[in-house]
DSSP file (Angstrom, degrees, kcal/mol; ACC not computed):
  #  RESIDUE AA STRUCTURE BP1 BP2  ACC     N-H-->O    O-->H-N    N-H-->O    O-->H-N    TCO  KAPPA ALPHA  PHI   PSI    X-CA   Y-CA   Z-CA
    1    1 A X              0   0    0      0, 0.0     2,-0.0     0, 0.0     0, 0.0   0.000 360.0 360.0 360.0 132.6   15.6   25.8  136.6
    2    2 A X     >  -     0   0    0      1,-0.1     4,-2.1     4,-0.0     3,-0.2  -0.231 360.0 -98.0 -79.1 172.3   13.0   24.0  134.5
    3    3 A X  H  > S+     0   0    0      1,-0.2     4,-2.5     2,-0.2     5,-0.2   0.851 119.9  55.1 -60.2 -38.9   13.4   20.5  132.9
    4    4 A X  H  > S+     0   0    0      1,-0.2     4,-2.3     2,-0.2    -1,-0.2   0.931 110.2  45.5 -62.8 -45.1   14.3   21.8  129.5
    5    5 A X  H  > S+     0   0    0      2,-0.2     4,-2.3     1,-0.2    -1,-0.2   0.886 111.3  53.0 -65.9 -38.2   17.2   23.9  130.8
    6    6 A X  H  X S+     0   0    0     -4,-2.1     4,-2.0     1,-0.2    -1,-0.2   0.923 110.7  47.1 -61.6 -43.8   18.4   21.1  133.0
    7    7 A X  H  X S+     0   0    0     -4,-2.5     4,-2.6     2,-0.2    -2,-0.2   0.892 109.4  54.4 -64.9 -39.3   18.5   18.8  130.0
    8    8 A X  H  X S+     0   0    0     -4,-2.3     4,-2.5     2,-0.2    -2,-0.2   0.917 107.8  49.3 -60.6 -43.8   20.3   21.5  127.9
    9    9 A X  H  X S+     0   0    0     -4,-2.3     4,-2.5     1,-0.2    -1,-0.2   0.912 111.5  49.7 -61.8 -42.1   23.0   21.7  130.6
   10   10 A X  H  X S+     0   0    0     -4,-2.0     4,-2.8     2,-0.2     5,-0.2   0.894 109.7  51.2 -64.4 -39.8   23.4   17.9  130.6
   11   11 A X  H  X S+     0   0    0     -4,-2.6     4,-2.9     2,-0.2    -2,-0.2   0.926 111.4  47.9 -61.7 -44.5   23.6   17.9  126.8
   12   12 A X  H  X S+     0   0    0     -4,-2.5     4,-2.2     2,-0.2    -2,-0.2   0.916 113.7  46.3 -65.1 -42.8   26.4   20.5  126.9
   13   13 A X  H  X S+     0   0    0     -4,-2.5     4,-2.1     2,-0.2    -2,-0.2   0.942 115.9  45.2 -64.2 -47.1   28.3   18.7  129.6
   14   14 A X  H  X S+     0   0    0     -4,-2.8     4,-2.9     1,-0.2    -2,-0.2   0.903 111.6  53.3 -62.7 -40.8   28.0   15.4  127.8
   15   15 A X  H  X S+     0   0    0     -4,-2.9     4,-2.7    -5,-0.2     5,-0.2   0.894 107.9  50.3 -62.1 -40.5   28.9   17.0  124.5
   16   16 A X  H  X S+     0   0    0     -4,-2.2     4,-2.2     2,-0.2    -1,-0.2   0.921 113.3  45.6 -64.0 -43.4   32.1   18.5  125.9
   17   17 A X  H  X S+     0   0    0     -4,-2.1     4,-2.3     2,-0.2    -2,-0.2   0.905 114.0  49.1 -66.1 -41.2   33.1   15.1  127.3
   18   18 A X  H  X S+     0   0    0     -4,-2.9     4,-2.4     2,-0.2    -2,-0.2   0.916 111.8  47.9 -64.8 -43.4   32.2   13.3  124.1
   19   19 A X  H  X S+     0   0    0     -4,-2.7     4,-2.4     2,-0.2    -1,-0.2   0.900 112.3  49.6 -65.0 -40.0   34.2   15.8  121.9
   20   20 A X  H  X S+     0   0    0     -4,-2.2     4,-2.6    -5,-0.2    -1,-0.2   0.901 110.8  50.8 -64.1 -40.1   37.2   15.5  124.3
   21   21 A X  H  X S+     0   0    0     -4,-2.3     4,-2.9     2,-0.2    -2,-0.2   0.900 110.0  49.1 -63.4 -40.9   37.0   11.7  124.1
   22   22 A X  H  X S+     0   0    0     -4,-2.4     4,-2.8     2,-0.2     5,-0.2   0.915 111.4  49.8 -64.4 -42.2   36.9   11.8  120.3
   23   23 A X  H  X S+     0   0    0     -4,-2.4     4,-2.0     2,-0.2    -2,-0.2   0.929 114.5  44.3 -60.9 -46.6   39.9   14.2  120.2
   24   24 A X  H  X S+     0   0    0     -4,-2.6     4,-2.7     2,-0.2    -2,-0.2   0.939 114.9  48.0 -63.7 -48.1   41.8   11.9  122.6
   25   25 A X  H  X S+     0   0    0     -4,-2.9     4,-2.5     1,-0.2     5,-0.3   0.912 111.2  50.9 -61.2 -44.5   40.8    8.7  120.7
   26   26 A X  H  X S+     0   0    0     -4,-2.8     4,-2.0    -5,-0.2    14,-0.2   0.915 113.1  45.4 -59.9 -44.5   41.7   10.2  117.3
   27   27 A X  H  X S+     0   0    0     -4,-2.0     4,-2.3    -5,-0.2    -2,-0.2   0.904 112.6  50.5 -66.0 -42.4   45.1   11.3  118.5
   28   28 A X  H  X S+     0   0    0     -4,-2.7     4,-1.8     1,-0.2    -2,-0.2   0.916 114.1  43.6 -64.2 -43.0   45.9    8.0  120.2
   29   29 A X  H  X S+     0   0    0     -4,-2.5     4,-3.0     2,-0.2     5,-0.4   0.833 110.9  55.0 -74.2 -31.1   44.9    5.9  117.2
   30   30 A X  H  X S+     0   0    0     -4,-2.0     4,-2.1    -5,-0.3    -2,-0.2   0.932 111.3  45.0 -63.5 -45.0   46.8    8.3  114.8
   31   31 A X  H  < S+     0   0    0     -4,-2.3    -2,-0.2     1,-0.2    -1,-0.2   0.862 119.0  43.7 -65.6 -34.9   50.0    7.8  116.9
   32   32 A X  H  < S+     0   0    0     -4,-1.8    -2,-0.2    -5,-0.2    -1,-0.2   0.913 132.4  13.9 -76.9 -44.3   49.4    4.0  117.1
   33   33 A X  H  < S-     0   0    0     -4,-3.0     3,-0.4     1,-0.3    -3,-0.2   0.498  97.3-126.9-117.3  -6.7   48.4    3.2  113.5
   34   34 A X     <  -     0   0    0     -4,-2.1     5,-0.4    -5,-0.4     3,-0.3  -0.296  38.7 -66.3  83.9-173.6   49.3    6.3  111.3
   35   35 A X  S    S+     0   0    0      1,-0.2    -1,-0.2     3,-0.1     3,-0.1   0.198  94.3 105.1-106.1  15.5   47.1    8.3  109.0
   36   36 A X  S    S+     0   0    0     -3,-0.4     2,-0.4     1,-0.2    -1,-0.2   0.919  94.7  19.0 -62.3 -43.8   46.4    5.7  106.2
   37   37 A X  S    S-     0   0    0     -3,-0.3     2,-2.6    -4,-0.1     3,-0.2  -0.968  90.1-111.8-124.0 141.1   42.8    5.2  107.4
   38   38 A X     >  +     0   0    0     -2,-0.4     4,-2.2     1,-0.2     3,-0.3  -0.426  47.7 168.5 -72.4  74.8   40.9    7.6  109.7
   39   39 A X  H  >  +     0   0    0     -2,-2.6     4,-3.0    -5,-0.4     5,-0.2   0.826  67.8  57.8 -60.6 -35.6   41.0    5.1  112.6
   40   40 A X  H  > S+     0   0    0    -14,-0.2     4,-2.5    -3,-0.2    -1,-0.2   0.924 109.2  43.5 -64.2 -44.2   39.8    7.6  115.2
   41   41 A X  H  > S+     0   0    0     -3,-0.3     4,-2.5     2,-0.2    42,-0.3   0.922 115.2  49.8 -65.6 -44.1   36.6    8.5  113.3
   42   42 A X  H  X S+     0   0    0     -4,-2.2     4,-2.3     1,-0.2     5,-0.2   0.946 113.5  45.4 -59.5 -49.3   36.0    4.8  112.6
   43   43 A X  H  X S+     0   0    0     -4,-3.0     4,-3.0     1,-0.2     5,-0.3   0.913 112.2  51.2 -62.7 -43.7   36.5    3.8  116.3
   44   44 A X  H  X S+     0   0    0     -4,-2.5     4,-2.5    -5,-0.2    -1,-0.2   0.919 112.5  46.3 -60.8 -43.6   34.4    6.7  117.6
   45   45 A X  H  X S+     0   0    0     -4,-2.5     4,-2.0     2,-0.2    -1,-0.2   0.883 115.2  45.8 -67.8 -38.0   31.5    5.8  115.3
   46   46 A X  H  X S+     0   0    0     -4,-2.3     4,-2.1    -5,-0.2    -2,-0.2   0.916 114.5  46.6 -73.0 -42.6   31.7    2.1  116.1
   47   47 A X  H  X S+     0   0    0     -4,-3.0     4,-2.7    -5,-0.2    -2,-0.2   0.932 114.1  49.7 -60.8 -45.1   32.0    2.6  119.8
   48   48 A X  H  X S+     0   0    0     -4,-2.5     4,-2.7    -5,-0.3     5,-0.2   0.865 107.5  54.5 -62.8 -37.0   29.1    5.1  119.6
   49   49 A X  H  X S+     0   0    0     -4,-2.0     4,-1.7     2,-0.2    -1,-0.2   0.938 112.3  42.6 -62.8 -47.2   27.0    2.6  117.6
   50   50 A X  H  X S+     0   0    0     -4,-2.1     4,-2.4     1,-0.2    -2,-0.2   0.950 116.0  49.0 -62.9 -48.1   27.3   -0.1  120.3
   51   51 A X  H  X S+     0   0    0     -4,-2.7     4,-3.1     1,-0.2     5,-0.3   0.882 108.8  51.3 -63.1 -40.3   26.8    2.4  123.1
   52   52 A X  H  X S+     0   0    0     -4,-2.7     4,-2.2     2,-0.2    -1,-0.2   0.882 110.6  49.7 -68.2 -35.7   23.7    4.0  121.7
   53   53 A X  H  X S+     0   0    0     -4,-1.7     4,-1.4    -5,-0.2    -2,-0.2   0.934 115.4  43.6 -63.8 -45.2   22.1    0.6  121.2
   54   54 A X  H  X S+     0   0    0     -4,-2.4     4,-2.6     1,-0.2    -2,-0.2   0.947 116.2  45.8 -63.9 -49.7   22.9   -0.4  124.8
   55   55 A X  H  X S+     0   0    0     -4,-3.1     4,-2.3     1,-0.2    -1,-0.2   0.874 106.8  58.2 -66.2 -38.5   21.9    2.9  126.3
   56   56 A X  H  X S+     0   0    0     -4,-2.2     4,-0.5    -5,-0.3    -1,-0.2   0.913 113.9  38.7 -58.7 -42.4   18.6    3.1  124.4
   57   57 A X  H >< S+     0   0    0     -4,-1.4     3,-1.0     1,-0.2    -2,-0.2   0.896 112.6  56.8 -74.2 -39.8   17.5   -0.2  125.8
   58   58 A X  H 3< S+     0   0    0     -4,-2.6    -2,-0.2     1,-0.3    -1,-0.2   0.841 105.5  53.0 -58.4 -34.0   19.0    0.5  129.3
   59   59 A X  H >< S+     0   0    0     -4,-2.3     3,-1.9    -5,-0.2    -1,-0.3   0.675  81.7 112.3 -78.0 -17.7   16.8    3.7  129.4
   60   60 A X  T << S+     0   0    0     -3,-1.0    -3,-0.0    -4,-0.5    -4,-0.0  -0.334  88.4   7.5 -59.9 131.9   13.6    1.8  128.7
   61   61 A X  T 3  S+     0   0    0      1,-0.1    -1,-0.3     2,-0.1     3,-0.1   0.638  90.1 121.5  74.4  14.6   11.3    1.9  131.7
   62   62 A X    X   -     0   0    0     -3,-1.9     3,-0.7     1,-0.3     4,-0.2   0.398  63.3-143.6 -90.2   3.0   13.5    4.2  133.7
   63   63 A X  T >   -     0   0    0      1,-0.2     3,-1.7     2,-0.2     4,-0.4  -0.269  57.5 -19.2  72.1-156.6   10.7    6.8  134.1
   64   64 A X  T >> S+     0   0    0      1,-0.3     3,-1.2     2,-0.2     4,-0.6   0.769 128.8  67.6 -61.1 -27.7   11.2   10.5  134.1
   65   65 A X  H X> S+     0   0    0     -3,-0.7     4,-2.2     1,-0.2     3,-0.6   0.776  85.0  73.5 -63.5 -24.4   14.9   10.2  134.9
   66   66 A X  H <> S+     0   0    0     -3,-1.7     4,-3.0     1,-0.2    -1,-0.2   0.834  88.0  60.8 -60.2 -32.5   15.4    8.6  131.4
   67   67 A X  H <> S+     0   0    0     -3,-1.2     4,-2.0    -4,-0.4    -1,-0.2   0.895 108.2  43.4 -60.6 -39.1   14.9   12.1  129.8
   68   68 A X  H <X S+     0   0    0     -3,-0.6     4,-2.4    -4,-0.6    -2,-0.2   0.900 114.5  48.3 -75.3 -41.7   18.0   13.4  131.7
   69   69 A X  H  X>S+     0   0    0     -4,-2.2     4,-3.3     2,-0.2     5,-0.5   0.912 112.1  50.7 -62.8 -41.4   20.1   10.3  131.1
   70   70 A X  I  X>S+     0   0    0     -4,-3.0     5,-2.3    -5,-0.2     4,-1.1   0.921 110.1  50.1 -61.7 -44.4   19.2   10.5  127.4
   71   71 A X  I  <>S+     0   0    0     -4,-2.0     5,-1.7    -5,-0.2    -1,-0.2   0.933 119.5  36.5 -59.6 -46.5   20.1   14.2  127.2
   72   72 A X  I  <>S+     0   0    0     -4,-2.4     5,-3.3     3,-0.2    -2,-0.2   0.959 128.3  29.5 -72.9 -51.6   23.5   13.5  128.8
   73   73 A X  I  <>S+     0   0    0     -4,-3.3     5,-2.7     3,-0.2     6,-0.2   0.938 129.9  26.3 -80.9 -49.1   24.5   10.2  127.4
   74   74 A X  I  <XS+     0   0    0     -4,-1.1     5,-0.8    -5,-0.5    -3,-0.2   0.969 131.2  30.6 -84.2 -56.7   22.9    9.9  123.9
   75   75 A X  I   <S+     0   0    0     -5,-2.3    -3,-0.2     3,-0.2    -4,-0.2   0.930 134.2  27.1 -70.6 -43.4   22.4   13.5  122.8
   76   76 A X  I  ><S+     0   0    0     -5,-1.7     4,-2.6    -6,-0.4     5,-0.2   0.978 127.8  29.8 -82.3 -73.7   25.5   14.9  124.6
   77   77 A X  I  ><S+     0   0    0     -5,-3.3     4,-1.9     1,-0.2    -3,-0.2   0.938 130.5  34.9 -58.7 -54.7   28.2   12.3  125.2
   78   78 A X  I  ><S+     0   0    0     -5,-2.7     4,-2.9     1,-0.2    -1,-0.2   0.838 116.0  56.5 -73.3 -30.6   27.6   10.1  122.1
   79   79 A X  H  4<S+     0   0    0     -5,-0.8    -1,-0.2    -6,-0.2    -2,-0.2   0.879 112.7  42.2 -64.2 -36.7   26.6   13.1  120.0
   80   80 A X  H  < S+     0   0    0     -4,-2.6    -2,-0.2     1,-0.1    -1,-0.2   0.800 118.1  46.8 -76.9 -30.0   30.0   14.7  120.8
   81   81 A X  H  < S+     0   0    0     -4,-1.9    -2,-0.2    -5,-0.2    -3,-0.2   0.937  98.2  73.5 -78.4 -48.6   31.9   11.4  120.4
   82   82 A X     <  -     0   0    0     -4,-2.9     3,-0.1    -5,-0.1   -37,-0.1  -0.294  64.8-158.0 -74.5 157.7   30.4   10.2  117.1
   83   83 A X     >  +     0   0    0    -42,-0.3     4,-3.0     1,-0.1     5,-0.2  -0.380  32.0 150.1-139.7  55.1   31.5   11.9  114.0
   84   84 A X  H  > S+     0   0    0      1,-0.2     4,-2.4     2,-0.2     5,-0.2   0.908  83.6  50.0 -60.5 -40.7   29.2   11.5  111.0
   85   85 A X  H  > S+     0   0    0      1,-0.2     4,-2.2     2,-0.2    -1,-0.2   0.901 112.5  47.7 -65.1 -37.7   30.3   14.9  109.6
   86   86 A X  H  > S+     0   0    0      2,-0.2     4,-2.9     1,-0.2     5,-0.2   0.891 109.1  54.8 -67.3 -38.2   33.9   13.9  110.0
   87   87 A X  H  X S+     0   0    0     -4,-3.0     4,-1.9     1,-0.2    -2,-0.2   0.923 110.1  46.1 -57.8 -45.3   33.1   10.6  108.4
   88   88 A X  H  X S+     0   0    0     -4,-2.4     4,-2.2     2,-0.2    -2,-0.2   0.901 112.7  49.3 -67.2 -40.8   31.7   12.4  105.4
   89   89 A X  H  X S+     0   0    0     -4,-2.2     4,-2.5     1,-0.2    -2,-0.2   0.933 111.6  48.5 -63.8 -45.3   34.6   14.8  105.2
   90   90 A X  H  X S+     0   0    0     -4,-2.9     4,-2.2     1,-0.2    -1,-0.2   0.845 109.6  53.6 -65.4 -32.1   37.1   12.0  105.3
   91   91 A X  H  X S+     0   0    0     -4,-1.9     4,-2.4    -5,-0.2    -1,-0.2   0.906 108.3  49.7 -65.9 -41.5   35.2   10.2  102.6
   92   92 A X  H  X S+     0   0    0     -4,-2.2     4,-2.5     2,-0.2    -2,-0.2   0.921 110.3  50.6 -61.7 -43.5   35.4   13.3  100.4
   93   93 A X  H  X S+     0   0    0     -4,-2.5     4,-1.2     1,-0.2    -2,-0.2   0.897 110.4  49.0 -63.6 -39.9   39.1   13.5  101.0
   94   94 A X  H  <>S+     0   0    0     -4,-2.2     5,-2.3     1,-0.2     3,-0.3   0.906 111.9  49.7 -63.9 -40.9   39.6    9.8  100.1
   95   95 A X  H ><5S+     0   0    0     -4,-2.4     3,-1.6     1,-0.2    -2,-0.2   0.892 107.5  54.1 -64.7 -39.5   37.5   10.4   96.9
   96   96 A X  H 3<5S+     0   0    0     -4,-2.5    -1,-0.2     1,-0.3    -2,-0.2   0.761 106.4  51.8 -68.1 -24.0   39.5   13.4   96.0
   97   97 A X  T 3<5S-     0   0    0     -4,-1.2    -1,-0.3    -3,-0.3    -2,-0.2   0.288 115.6-118.0 -94.2  11.0   42.7   11.4   96.2
   98   98 A X  T < 5S+     0   0    0     -3,-1.6     2,-0.5     1,-0.2     3,-0.2   0.818  71.2 137.5  59.3  34.8   41.2    8.8   93.9
   99   99 A X     >< +     0   0    0     -5,-2.3     4,-2.5     1,-0.2     3,-0.2  -0.484  15.5 152.3-103.5  59.3   41.4    6.1   96.6
  100  100 A X  H  >  +     0   0    0     -2,-0.5     4,-2.7     1,-0.2     5,-0.2   0.817  66.1  56.4 -64.9 -33.2   37.9    4.8   95.7
  101  101 A X  H  > S+     0   0    0     -3,-0.2     4,-2.0     2,-0.2    -1,-0.2   0.932 112.1  42.6 -63.4 -44.3   38.6    1.2   96.8
  102  102 A X  H  > S+     0   0    0      2,-0.2     4,-2.8     1,-0.2    -2,-0.2   0.882 112.6  55.1 -67.1 -38.9   39.5    2.5  100.3
  103  103 A X  H  X S+     0   0    0     -4,-2.5     4,-2.7     2,-0.2     5,-0.3   0.946 110.6  44.0 -58.9 -50.2   36.6    4.9  100.3
  104  104 A X  H  X S+     0   0    0     -4,-2.7     4,-2.7     1,-0.2     5,-0.3   0.890 114.9  48.8 -65.3 -39.2   34.1    2.1   99.6
  105  105 A X  H  X S+     0   0    0     -4,-2.0     4,-2.6    -5,-0.2     5,-0.2   0.912 113.4  47.7 -65.2 -41.9   35.7   -0.2  102.1
  106  106 A X  H  X S+     0   0    0     -4,-2.8     4,-2.2     2,-0.2    -2,-0.2   0.940 117.0  41.0 -65.4 -49.0   35.7    2.6  104.8
  107  107 A X  H  X S+     0   0    0     -4,-2.7     4,-2.6    -5,-0.2     5,-0.2   0.944 118.8  45.8 -65.5 -47.9   32.1    3.6  104.2
  108  108 A X  H  X S+     0   0    0     -4,-2.7     4,-2.8    -5,-0.3     5,-0.3   0.921 114.2  48.2 -62.1 -44.2   30.8    0.1  103.9
  109  109 A X  H  X S+     0   0    0     -4,-2.6     4,-2.4    -5,-0.3     5,-0.4   0.904 112.1  49.5 -63.0 -41.7   32.7   -1.1  106.9
  110  110 A X  H  X S+     0   0    0     -4,-2.2     4,-2.2    -5,-0.2    -2,-0.2   0.933 115.2  43.0 -62.9 -46.2   31.6    1.8  109.0
  111  111 A X  H  X S+     0   0    0     -4,-2.6     4,-2.2     2,-0.2    -2,-0.2   0.930 118.4  42.7 -69.2 -45.5   27.9    1.3  108.1
  112  112 A X  H  X S+     0   0    0     -4,-2.8     4,-2.5    -5,-0.2     5,-0.2   0.954 119.0  43.4 -67.2 -49.0   27.8   -2.5  108.4
  113  113 A X  H  X S+     0   0    0     -4,-2.4     4,-2.6    -5,-0.3    -2,-0.2   0.892 113.1  53.5 -64.4 -38.4   29.9   -2.6  111.6
  114  114 A X  H  X S+     0   0    0     -4,-2.2     4,-2.4    -5,-0.4    -1,-0.2   0.918 110.1  46.9 -61.7 -43.7   27.9    0.3  113.0
  115  115 A X  H  X S+     0   0    0     -4,-2.2     4,-1.9     2,-0.2    -2,-0.2   0.922 113.5  48.3 -64.2 -44.2   24.6   -1.5  112.4
  116  116 A X  H  X S+     0   0    0     -4,-2.5     4,-2.4     1,-0.2    -2,-0.2   0.897 113.2  48.2 -62.5 -39.8   25.9   -4.7  113.9
  117  117 A X  H  X S+     0   0    0     -4,-2.6     4,-2.8     2,-0.2    -2,-0.2   0.864 108.2  52.0 -73.5 -35.5   27.2   -2.9  116.9
  118  118 A X  H  X S+     0   0    0     -4,-2.4     4,-1.8     2,-0.2    -1,-0.2   0.905 113.5  46.7 -65.1 -37.6   24.0   -1.0  117.6
  119  119 A X  H  X S+     0   0    0     -4,-1.9     4,-2.6    -5,-0.2    -2,-0.2   0.920 112.5  49.6 -65.7 -44.2   22.2   -4.3  117.4
  120  120 A X  H  X S+     0   0    0     -4,-2.4     4,-2.6     1,-0.2    -2,-0.2   0.897 109.7  51.0 -63.6 -41.1   24.7   -6.0  119.7
  121  121 A X  H  X S+     0   0    0     -4,-2.8     4,-2.1     2,-0.2    -1,-0.2   0.912 111.8  47.1 -62.5 -41.8   24.5   -3.2  122.3
  122  122 A X  H  X S+     0   0    0     -4,-1.8     4,-2.3    -5,-0.2    -2,-0.2   0.912 112.5  49.5 -65.7 -42.6   20.7   -3.4  122.4
  123  123 A X  H  X S+     0   0    0     -4,-2.6     4,-2.5     2,-0.2    -2,-0.2   0.906 110.3  50.5 -63.8 -41.7   20.9   -7.2  122.7
  124  124 A X  H  X S+     0   0    0     -4,-2.6     4,-2.6     1,-0.2     5,-0.2   0.928 111.0  48.4 -62.3 -44.7   23.4   -7.0  125.5
  125  125 A X  H  X S+     0   0    0     -4,-2.1     4,-2.3     1,-0.2    -1,-0.2   0.900 111.8  49.6 -63.3 -40.1   21.3   -4.5  127.4
  126  126 A X  H  X S+     0   0    0     -4,-2.3     4,-2.3     2,-0.2    -1,-0.2   0.913 112.0  48.4 -63.7 -42.1   18.2   -6.7  126.9
  127  127 A X  H  X S+     0   0    0     -4,-2.5     4,-1.8     2,-0.2    -2,-0.2   0.913 113.3  46.6 -65.3 -43.3   20.0   -9.8  128.2
  128  128 A X  H  X S+     0   0    0     -4,-2.6     4,-1.2     2,-0.2    -1,-0.2   0.884 112.1  50.7 -67.2 -37.9   21.4   -8.0  131.2
  129  129 A X  H  < S+     0   0    0     -4,-2.3     3,-0.3    -5,-0.2    -2,-0.2   0.912 111.2  48.6 -65.4 -41.2   18.0   -6.5  132.0
  130  130 A X  H  < S+     0   0    0     -4,-2.3    -1,-0.2     1,-0.2    -2,-0.2   0.825 111.6  50.6 -67.1 -31.1   16.3  -10.0  131.8
  131  131 A X  H  < S+     0   0    0     -4,-1.8    -1,-0.2    -5,-0.2    -2,-0.2   0.693  93.5  88.6 -80.7 -19.3   19.0  -11.5  134.0
  132  132 A X     <        0   0    0     -4,-1.2    -3,-0.0    -3,-0.3     0, 0.0  -0.532 360.0 360.0 -83.9 148.8   18.7   -8.9  136.8
  133  133 A X              0   0    0     -2,-0.2    -1,-0.1     0, 0.0    -4,-0.1   0.497 360.0 360.0 -68.5 360.0   16.2   -9.4  139.6
């Protein structure tokens, strides 16, 4: 099997795990906090933001194996976990119920926290890489 097919299989495996993780996380947070705010989507996007920042830096300098890790972890796992399309749908639903204050807080919080977490993940990976022998 050539490299492209191997990466495709890794993307599919990672995507299945990420989607299952999103399903589990959404259900757990719904049971814990109720349905006032889409906590599962928010958590998945924020976790994914941190993780993609960390993994992107972690993969730097890993040579040819990085292509396979990227396929599995970033494109597959985090692609299946994070939920931009769900974020947009939930934003539409909030707008349709005329909860514009909650809509703006949800979108703004997701974008600002996501940006901060992708930066934090990258910084942590850089610090750990610098500290390792």
